[in-house]
C-alpha positions in Angstrom: 1.8 7.8 -31.4 0.2 6.2 -28.6 0.9 3.1 -26.5 -1.7 0.2 -26.6 -1.7 -2.9 -24.6 -4.0 -5.7 -25.9 -4.5 -8.7 -23.3 -5.8 -12.1 -24.9 -6.4 -15.0 -23.0 -6.8 -17.9 -25.0 -9.9 -19.8 -23.9 -10.2 -22.5 -26.5 -9.3 -22.9 -30.1 -7.9 -19.9 -32.1 -10.8 -17.1 -32.3 -9.6 -15.1 -29.4 -5.8 -14.8 -30.4 -6.8 -14.6 -34.0 -8.8 -11.7 -33.5 -6.5 -9.8 -31.4 -3.5 -10.7 -33.6 -5.0 -9.2 -36.6 -6.1 -6.1 -34.3 -2.8 -5.6 -33.0 -1.0 -5.8 -36.5 -3.4 -3.5 -38.1 -3.3 -0.8 -35.0 0.6 -0.9 -35.6 0.7 -0.7 -39.3 -2.3 1.8 -40.0 -2.7 3.6 -37.1 0.9 3.9 -36.4 0.8 3.0 -32.8 3.2 1.2 -30.4 1.3 -2.2 -29.5 2.1 -4.8 -27.1 0.1 -7.9 -27.4 -0.1 -10.2 -24.0 -0.9 -13.7 -24.6 -1.3 -16.3 -21.8 -0.8 -19.3 -24.4 1.9 -18.6 -27.1 1.4 -22.3 -28.4 -1.9 -21.1 -30.1 -0.1 -17.9 -31.3 2.7 -19.8 -33.1 0.2 -21.6 -35.1 -1.2 -18.3 -36.5 2.3 -16.6 -36.7 5.2 -19.3 -38.0 8.4 -18.6 -37.0 7.2 -17.1 -33.4 8.7 -18.7 -30.4 6.4 -20.5 -27.8 8.8 -19.6 -24.7 10.1 -16.2 -25.3 9.1 -13.6 -22.8 9.4 -10.8 -25.3 9.2 -11.1 -29.1 8.8 -8.9 -32.1 6.5 -9.7 -35.2 4.9 -7.5 -37.9 5.4 -4.3 -36.1 4.0 -6.0 -32.8 5.8 -6.3 -29.5 4.4 -9.8 -28.4 4.9 -10.5 -24.5 4.2 -13.6 -22.6 1.3 -12.9 -20.0 3.0 -14.6 -16.9 2.0 -15.1 -13.4 3.0 -13.3 -11.5 2.6 -10.3 -13.6 6.0 -8.2 -14.1 5.9 -4.7 -13.0 5.4 -2.6 -16.3 4.0 0.8 -17.1 0.4 0.5 -18.4 -0.4 1.9 -21.8 -2.3 4.7 -23.0 -5.1 2.4 -24.2 -6.0 -0.9 -22.6 -7.9 -3.5 -24.2 -9.0 -6.6 -22.4 -10.2 -8.8 -25.1 -13.5 -10.7 -24.7 -13.8 -10.1 -21.0 -10.4 -11.5 -19.9 -9.3 -10.3 -16.5 -6.6 -7.8 -16.3 -3.7 -8.6 -13.8 -4.6 -6.7 -10.5 -1.2 -5.1 -10.3 -1.5 -3.7 -13.8 -4.8 -2.4 -12.8 -3.6 -0.7 -9.7 -0.9 0.8 -11.9 -3.5 2.1 -14.3 -4.8 4.8 -11.6 -1.8 7.2 -12.2 -3.4 8.9 -15.3 -6.9 9.9 -15.6 -6.6 10.2 -19.6 -5.9 6.3 -19.9 -8.5 4.5 -21.9 -9.6 1.1 -20.7 -11.8 -0.8 -23.3 -13.6 -4.3 -22.9 -13.5 -5.6 -26.6 -16.5 -8.0 -26.7 -17.5 -10.7 -28.7 -19.2 -10.1 -32.3 -22.8 -10.3 -32.4 -25.6 -9.2 -34.8 -28.3 -9.1 -31.9 -30.3 -6.0 -31.7 -29.2 -4.9 -28.0 -25.4 -4.6 -29.3 -25.9 -0.9 -30.9 -27.3 0.1 -27.5 -24.6 -1.4 -25.4 -21.7 -0.1 -27.5 -19.6 2.5 -25.8 -21.2 2.1 -22.6 -19.0 3.2 -19.4 -18.5 0.8 -16.6 -17.3 2.4 -13.5 -14.5 0.5 -11.7 -12.8 0.6 -8.3 -10.2 3.1 -7.6 -12.0 5.8 -9.7 -11.3 4.1 -13.1 -13.7 3.8 -15.8 -13.9 0.9 -18.3 -15.9 1.2 -21.5 -17.6 -1.5 -23.5 -16.6 -1.6 -27.2 -18.8 -4.1 -29.3 -17.7 -5.3 -33.0 -21.0 -5.2 -35.2 -22.6 -5.2 -38.4 -24.9 -2.1 -38.2 -24.6 1.4 -37.7 -23.8 2.4 -34.0 -21.3 -0.3 -33.3 -17.6 -1.0 -33.7 -17.7 -2.4 -37.1 -15.5 -5.5 -38.4 -11.9 -6.0 -38.5 -10.8 -5.3 -42.0 -7.3 -4.4 -43.4 -7.3 -1.1 -45.4 -6.3 -2.8 -48.6 -8.1 -6.3 -47.6 -10.7 -6.1 -50.4 -8.4 -4.7 -53.2 -5.8 -7.6 -52.6 -8.5 -10.1 -52.5 -10.4 -9.0 -55.8 -6.8 -8.9 -57.5 -6.2 -12.3 -56.2 -9.7 -13.8 -57.3 -9.1 -12.2 -60.8 -5.8 -13.9 -61.3 -6.4 -17.6 -62.1 -2.7 -18.4 -62.3 -2.0 -16.9 -58.9 -4.8 -19.1 -57.3 -3.5 -22.0 -59.1 0.1 -21.4 -57.8 -1.2 -20.9 -54.1 -3.2 -24.2 -54.2 -0.5 -26.2 -55.6 1.8 -24.8 -52.7 -0.8 -26.8 -50.7 -0.9 -30.0 -52.8 -4.1 -29.1 -54.7 -4.8 -29.2 -58.3 -8.1 -27.9 -58.9 -10.4 -30.1 -61.2 -12.1 -28.5 -64.3 -15.6 -27.8 -63.2 -15.3 -28.8 -59.7 -16.8 -26.8 -56.8 -13.9 -25.9 -54.3 -15.1 -25.8 -50.6 -13.0 -25.2 -47.5 -13.9 -26.9 -44.2 -12.8 -25.5 -40.9 -15.3 -26.6 -38.1 -15.7 -27.9 -34.6 -16.7 -31.6 -34.1 -19.9 -32.0 -36.3 -22.3 -35.2 -36.2 -23.8 -33.5 -39.1 -20.8 -33.8 -41.3 -21.4 -37.4 -42.7 -24.7 -36.4 -44.2 -23.3 -33.6 -46.1 -20.3 -35.6 -47.3 -22.9 -38.3 -48.3 -24.5 -35.7 -50.5 -21.4 -34.0 -52.0 -20.1 -37.6 -52.9 -23.4 -38.3 -54.6 -23.9 -35.1 -56.3 -23.8 -35.0 -60.0 -21.3 -31.9 -59.8 -17.8 -32.6 -58.7 -16.6 -31.0 -55.4 -13.0 -30.6 -53.9 -13.2 -30.4 -50.0 -10.0 -28.3 -48.5 -9.7 -29.5 -44.9 -7.0 -27.7 -42.9 -6.0 -29.5 -39.6 -8.6 -29.1 -37.0 -11.1 -30.7 -34.9 -13.2 -31.8 -37.6 -10.8 -34.2 -39.0 -12.0 -36.8 -36.4 -15.5 -37.0 -37.9 -13.8 -37.0 -41.3 -11.7 -40.0 -40.3 -14.8 -42.0 -39.1 -16.6 -41.2 -42.5 -13.5 -42.2 -44.6 -12.9 -45.1 -42.5 -9.4 -44.1 -41.7 -7.5 -44.4 -38.7 -5.5 -41.2 -39.0 -5.6 -38.4 -41.7 -2.3 -36.0 -42.1 -1.8 -33.2 -44.2 -1.1 -34.1 -47.9 -3.6 -37.1 -47.8 -6.3 -37.3 -50.4 -9.2 -39.4 -50.5 -11.9 -39.8 -53.4 -15.6 -40.9 -52.7 -17.8 -40.6 -55.8 -18.0 -37.0 -56.9 -16.0 -36.0 -53.8 -12.4 -35.4 -53.7 -10.9 -34.6 -50.1 -7.6 -32.8 -49.6 -6.2 -32.5 -45.9 -4.3 -29.5 -45.4 -1.9 -28.3 -42.9 -2.8 -25.5 -40.5 -1.9 -22.3 -42.3 -0.7 -18.8 -41.1 -3.6 -16.1 -41.4 -2.5 -14.5 -44.5 -2.5 -18.0 -46.3 -5.8 -18.8 -44.8 -7.3 -15.6 -46.5 -6.1 -16.8 -49.6 -7.6 -20.3 -49.2 -10.8 -18.5 -48.6 -10.6 -16.5 -51.6 -9.9 -19.4 -53.8 -13.3 -21.5 -52.7 -16.6 -21.4 -54.0 -18.0 -22.1 -50.4 -16.3 -21.4 -47.1 -17.4 -23.4 -44.1 -15.9 -21.6 -40.9 -16.1 -21.7 -37.1 -15.9 -19.4 -34.4 -15.3 -15.4 -34.9 -12.0 -15.0 -36.7 -12.5 -17.2 -39.6 -16.1 -15.9 -39.7 -15.3 -12.4 -40.5 -12.6 -13.4 -43.1 -15.0 -15.5 -44.9 -17.5 -12.6 -45.2 -14.7 -10.6 -46.9 -13.7 -13.3 -49.1 -17.3 -12.4 -51.1 -18.3 -16.0 -51.3 -21.2 -18.0 -49.6 -20.4 -19.2 -46.3 -21.6 -21.8 -43.7 -20.9 -20.9 -40.1 -20.1 -23.2 -37.2 -21.0 -20.9 -34.2 -19.3 -21.7 -31.0 -21.7 -23.7 -28.6 -22.7 -21.8 -25.6 -24.2 -23.0 -22.3 -28.0 -23.1 -22.3 -28.0 -22.7 -26.1 -27.2 -18.7 -26.2 -25.4 -19.4 -29.4 -28.6 -20.0 -31.3 -29.8 -16.4 -30.5 -26.6 -15.1 -32.2 -27.0 -17.4 -35.1 -30.8 -16.5 -35.7 -30.0 -12.8 -35.3 -27.1 -12.9 -38.0 -29.2 -14.9 -40.4 -32.1 -12.5 -40.1 -29.7 -9.8 -41.0 -27.8 -11.5 -43.8 -30.8 -12.9 -45.3 -33.0 -9.7 -45.5 -32.2 -8.8 -48.9 -32.3 -12.2 -50.5 -35.5 -13.8 -51.8 -37.7 -15.4 -49.2 -37.3 -18.8 -50.4 -33.6 -18.8 -50.7 -33.2 -17.0 -47.4 -35.4 -19.8 -45.8 -33.0 -22.4 -47.5 -29.9 -20.9 -46.6 -31.0 -20.6 -43.0 -32.2 -24.2 -42.8 -28.7 -25.3 -44.2 -27.0 -23.3 -41.2 -29.2 -24.7 -38.6 -28.8 -28.3 -39.9 -25.2 -27.8 -39.5 -25.4 -26.4 -36.0 -27.8 -28.9 -34.8 -25.7 -31.7 -36.5 -28.5 -33.3 -38.5 -30.4 -33.0 -41.5 -27.5 -31.6 -43.6 -28.2 -34.0 -46.8 -31.6 -32.8 -47.5 -30.7 -29.1 -46.4 -27.7 -29.1 -48.9 -29.8 -30.6 -51.8 -32.7 -27.9 -51.5 -30.2 -25.1 -51.8 -28.6 -26.0 -55.1 -30.3 -24.0 -57.4 -29.7 -20.8 -55.3 -25.7 -20.7 -55.8 -25.8 -18.0 -58.2 -28.0 -15.7 -56.2 -26.0 -16.5 -53.1 -22.7 -15.7 -54.8 -24.0 -12.1 -55.8 -25.5 -11.4 -52.4 -22.3 -12.2 -50.7 -20.3 -9.7 -52.6 -23.0 -7.2 -51.9 -22.9 -7.9 -48.4 -19.3 -7.3 -48.3 -19.5 -4.2 -50.1 -22.2 -3.0 -47.5 -19.9 -3.7 -44.4 -16.8 -2.3 -46.1 -18.8 1.0 -46.4 -18.7 1.4 -42.6 -15.7 2.2 -40.5 -13.5 -1.0 -39.8 -12.9 -2.1 -36.1 -9.4 -0.5 -35.7 -10.6 2.8 -37.4 -13.5 3.0 -34.9 -11.2 2.2 -32.0 -8.9 5.1 -32.9 -11.7 7.5 -33.4 -13.2 6.5 -29.7 -9.8 7.1 -28.3 -9.7 10.6 -29.9 -12.9 11.4 -28.8 -12.0 10.1 -25.3 -8.7 12.5 -25.1 -11.0 15.5 -26.3 -13.5 14.5 -23.3 -10.4 13.8 -20.5 -8.6 16.9 -21.6 
């Protein structure tokens, strides 16, 4: 059993802590390691792990030691494997203490991208002062990358749940939702988006009814404006034409998985929910985190090209147009209408894509193998 330290600086929203918390749990449960997760903003962690403390310097959840990342940083023995998530900066005192063991592995876990250059940069070394060496570790969708976060039994659990209508009904009822016969079920978790109104107009005017499930989050402000409501809270329900809207509480990660599994389409944001929506085996709509100078568009287009490669060309083009409209914040109504006949094909493709990604090693397994290879090299 090795000791692993994962450092997470919560920059914005829940993507950073969502990924690192899932990874920490998996390394502990499936690889049998002693894992410490250092978090600089426990308020964000508590949203994902109900029952956790927002002030405890030390706490233990799901087999993981969760530590508050304070300033100044305490004197602790560095772990055998040290992961700085998403280029966060390790405490200088911790880095200094790392020089006592040449077999210690230091990894920079990067953001997920489907861009072509990722495979070429995955695993590259980055020499550091004091004789230390850090390696870049890139998650990814193709061979030569670090794969995607995936619990060992995730797809088995997901498919069993999706085959059990009563389990889905019970779960939805626990959130205050009763599914209407024949209704399309859509989850919505997004950043602020000016394109929401056009999409809601299209759903409200549709001949098929839809139920929109909206966990608490940034997009509620735009939803309030469209509804003409001063404030929305969990439990609120509103109907406009063919559209029934349900406002949900912010749920823990395992419940969010089940929410995705229940739905016919999942609109997601950032990185953690983006990955989990793919494992749900359902069509998805990704609101990518906007970056300076439009750098996020390259990531969006790279994924669209990879994901749509096996779709019929006209469906791939219409699907990409919907994603672009959503991320541009305009044109959603027309883009939505042009995709309506494609849903059976998109559903089948989502399951095939899930199987394709599941055939590759998951992120935790890839990290474990990288560590074993490092030990052999450093011996």
